[in-house]
N, C-alpha and C positions, 0 to 999 in steps of 0.2 A: 539825815538820811544820806545814803551814798558814802558813808564813812570808809576811809581806807588807811592803811599804813604803808608808806612807800619806802623802798629801799633807797638809802642815800649812799654816798661815796665813801663808805668805811668798810674795811674788810670784815667778813663775817667768819665766825668759827665753823659754820656750816652753811653750804650753799643750798638755796631753795631749788626744788624742781619746777618745771613749767606748770605742772598740774598734777593731779592725782587721778590715775587711770585704773578703772576697774571695769572689766568686760568691755574694753575698747572705747568707753565713753570718756571723753576728756572733760574734766572739771577744772575750774580755775583755782589759782592758788588760795589755800585756806579752806578748800571744800573737798568732799569726796563724793564719788557717785557709786550707785548700785543699780540693779534693775530687777524687775519682776516680770516674768513671762506670763502672758495671759493664755492658758492652756486651751487648745481647741477652737481657737478663733482666728479668723484671718481678716476681720474687719470690726471696727468699733464705732459705735455712735457716741462714745464719750465716756468720761469717768468723773468721779467726785469723791471727796473724802467724807467718811462718816465722823462724827464728833470723837469717837474712840481711836481714830487713826486708821481704821481698816478702809480699804478701797472698795468703792461701788462702781462696777463697770458695766456698760451696755454694749452688746454686739448686735448683729442683725437678727439674733434669735432669742437671746436671754438677757436678763439683768442679773448680775451675780456679785457676790461679796468675795473679795480676795483678802485673806488674812496674812499675817506676816510669814506663814510658812508656804504661802502660795496655794493653799486650799481653796477651792471654788465652791461656793454655796449659792445655788440659784434661788432668787427671790421674786423674779418676775419673768413672764414669757410672752413673746409676741405670738398671738394667735394667727395672725396673717403672716405667711412666709415672704421672704424677699424684700422686706422693707429697708429703706435707707435711713438708718438712725442718724439723728442730728445732735442730741445732747442728753445727758442725765444730770439731774441737779437735786441735791439734798436741800430741803427747805430749812429755814432758820430754826424750826422746831427740833431738828436733828433726826426725825424719824419718818417724815413724809418725803417721798421721792417722786419727782416729776421726770418723765421720759418723753423725748420728742422724736418724731420721725418725719421726714420731708416727702416721703413718696405720696402719702395721702394728706399729711398735715396734722395728724392727731398729736395731742399732748395728753398723756396718761398721768394719772397720780395714784399712788397707793401707799399704805401705811405699813412700815416694817414691823411695827408692834403687833400687827394682826396675824402674823406667822404664815406659814405656807408659801405658796408660789402664786403671785398675783397674775391674773390674765390681763394684758395690756394691748394697746393697739386698736385699730379700726374694729368697730362692732363689739366692743367690750364695755362693761359698766365703769371701767376705770377712766375713760375718756373725759377730761374736764374741759376740753376746747379743741377746735379745729382751727389751726392757723396755717394756711397753705404756705409751703416752702420755708417753714421755720428753720432757723439756723442756730440761734443761741438764746439762752435764757439766763437772766441774773436777778437776784434780789437786791434791792437797795437797803440801806441800813434800818429802814422802818418796816422791812418785810413785804414791800410791794414788788410784784413780779413784772419784769419788762422782757420783751421778746424782740429779737432782730429777725426779720423775715423779708424775702424778696417779694417783688409784685408778681402775682400769678400772670402767667402768659408771656410777659416781656422779661421777667427776671430783673428788671431795672425800672425805677430806682428802688432802693431798699427802704424798708419801713421799720421805724421803732415804735413798739406797741406797748401799752400798759394793759396787762392781762388781769382781769378779775377772775380769780381761780374759783370762787364760789358759783358764779353765774356763767363762766366761759366767754363773757363778752370782752371785746378789745376796744381800746381808745387809742386813736392814732396820735402819737406824740411828736414824731419828726419824720420827714422825707429827706433821704440823703442820696447823693449821686452814686451811681455805680451798683455793684452787686452787694451781696450781703457781707457785713463785717462783724466782728466780735464786740462784746459789751464788757465793761468793768466799771464797778463803782469804787470811789475812794471812801475814806472813813467819814467824809463830810457830806456824802450823798451826791457828789458831782458824777455825772454819767459820761464815761469815756467810750469813745468809738474809734475803730481804725477803718478808714475808707478802703474800698476795694473796687478800683476803676480799670485797672490794667490786667489783661489776660493774653498771653503769659505775664506773670508778675514782673514789674519794674519798680525801681526805686522812686516812685512818683506819689506814693501814698502819704497820708497824714494821720496822726493821732490827734483827735479833737475832743472836746468836751462841752457838755452843756451844764451849766451851773444848776443847783438845786432849785433856786427861784424860777429859772427858765422852765425846768421841767414841770414844776407846780403850776405855772402859769399856762402850760399847754394842755392841761388836763380839762377835758370838756369840748367845747366846740372848735377851739383853735388848734393849730399844730405849728411846729417849728420847721425851719429849713436849715440847710447847712450854713447859711450866712448868719444864723443865730448862735452858732457854736464858736468857741474860742480855740484857737490853735495851740496845741501843746508841743508837737514836733512834726516837721514836714520832711519830705525827701527820704522815706523809709520804704522797704519792701512791705507789702501788705501782711498783717499778722492774721494767721489762722485763728488764734486765740490769744488772750492775754489776762494777766491777773496781777493784783497788787500783793505785795508782802505786808508784814506788819510794821514796816518802817516807811511805807508809802513809796517804795520803789516799784516801778511797773515793769513787769516782765512779759515780752511778747515772743511768740514762736512763729516760724515761717515754714511753708511747704517746701523750701529749699534746704532746710535743716538747720537754721540758725536760731539760737535762744538769745534774744536781745534784752539788755537792761537799760531802762530809762530812769534817771535819778535827777531830782530837782535839787540844784546846788544854788541857793540864793534865789535869783530870778532866771537862772539859765537851766535848761534841761540838757543833761549829758547823756548821750547814747553810746553804748558800747556792746560788743559781742561778749556775752556771758559764757556760752558753752556751745557745743554743736552736737548733732546726733552721731550715732555710731557709723562707722564706714559702710556697713551693709544696709543701712537705712537711707531713704531718700528725703524725708522730711518729718516734720512734727505737726501735730494737728490739734491737740488739747493740752492745756497747762493748768495746774491747780497748785495751791499753797496751803500747807498745813502749819499753823503757828506752832512755835515751841515756847520754851521758858524764857528765851532771850531773843534778841533781834537776829535776823538772817544776815549776819555779817561774817567775813572771813575769820576762821578760827574760834568762833564763839561756840561754846559748849551748849548743846540742846537749843540751837538757833532756828529750829524749824526745818521744814523739808519743801523743796520745790520739786514737783513731779510733772514730767511731760511725757506725752504719748508719741513714740516714734514708730515709723512703719516704712515698708518698701511699697505700700499701697496694693499689695497683691497676695503675698504669702505669709506675712506675719505682722503682728504689732506687739510692742512691749512697753512697759512703763519704766522710765528712768527716773531715779530719785537722786537729787543733789542736796547734800547737807553740809553745814559748816563742819571743818575737820580740825578739832583742837589739838593738833599734833605738837609735841613737846620740842621746841626749837626756837631760837631767836628769829624773829621775822622782820624786824626793822631796826635800823640804827639811824638816828638823825642828829647830827652835830649842831651845837649852838655855840655862842661865844664863850661860854664858861662851863659847858657840860656836853655829854653825849646822852641822848635818850634811847635807852635800850628797851625795846618792846618785844613782848613774847606772850603767847596764849597761855591760859591757865585753866585748870579744872577747879570747881567750886571746892572751897575748904582745904585744898591742898597747898602746902607751903613750898616756897621756892627761894633759892639763893642764886644771885648773879655773880660770876667771876670774870675777871679780866686778866689779860696777860700781855706784856709789851713785846714779847718775842717768843715764838714757840720753840726755839732751839737754844738761845743764849740769854733769855731774859731771867727775871726773878721769880718765875713761876706763876701759877694761878693765885690770885688774891681776890678776896671778897669785895663786892661792890655794894655798899649799903647794907641795910638789915635784911633779915629774912622777911619775905612778904607772903601774904595769904591770898590765894586765887579766888576769883569771883565768877568763874566760868567764862570769861571774856578776856581779850588782851589787856595787859596792864603795862605801865611804863615805869622803869627805874632810871633815875638820873645818876650818871657817872660824873662827879665833879672833882674826883681825885681825893687823895687823903695824904696830906703833907706829913702828919705825924706817923702814919703807917708806911711812909716811904713810896707812896703812889702819887706821882705827879699828876697835875690836872691835864686831861686830854686836850685842853685848848692851847697848851704850850707848844711852840713850833717845833721843839726837838722830840716830842712824842709823835713820831711819824705815823705809826699805826698801832692799834691796839685790837687784840682779839677778845671776843666775848663768848661765854657759854652760860647756859642756865641748868641748874640741877635741882631736882626735887629733894626736899629734906625729908629724911626717913623718920 
């Protein structure tokens, strides 16, 4: 996880931009961004992805599906006006939807396969539980539902609850310092949580996690405290929400507008800014990940989509999508004692030829480097070791001062 291809000290045939900007959203190198406006809404209680890639969004009135064209199809309606939505979550079965609101604390559930517009919220038959001040809900890999909710009356400490969706009963799993924070599960079932102790936010929060066996041991009469958790990373601004991609990188978003990536490199957690919200937005509140055919890595074709909700917390909200951008160019050169590693993105089944030139004005012209290679939808590396018989000296020789490279698709 956290793989990257770094630019080394060799001249490129084409220089890379700092990022790809679409609609004023800055995406990191190797990615592009786009956005979907949520029509007719100035507040949202969250969103989630359906299995087919469509977006399911909840505002303070309706739950609606947004397709690729931005068409809005209402599937649920809050019968009580003025509620403060907290989350919308698609269950592991792909068609049951759970919607939370923190004004009263109801969690409603309805089946998309039933058709029509489901009545949700207080005093409706869809209510499966009442959890006051509910904030977030996540399913573990075995389909169990967990809820993050503040303590009624005091708002502190925060509670992590196991929710039995059939009965509506809750089991206290952990008590944590501060206000409510977001949940996320990794593929092994470890429960990650970001603390929320400072308001206004400061860089004093921590991402912690409870192991699967700790969670299982807390079901029943006992419960965990913050001392039972393991530290993942400290000294961060509190995340409004967080999500794992399919490569176990954790992405967190902040109310100040930063999208942060946490990657485990060996035994060390590396933290870095991944992106930021648009200039007219103040912050981000919800983030989700839609897996693709390949890993969510720079320049990977069909590498999934990271979507976050940005807003000015008053007049608009929009969904911003960041996807790997398999643009056709050399993206990394890495010299070694006897070769230069030329890395470039590829499209699946497409063929490529690498060329080199020792001088753009008085050299011997562009010459092929290695054989034609077939792409696999992700960056690949071609080694330039030189070709003595072809008149191309090894790039490791001291008099080969600089060499330019380009990649061309084979027609």
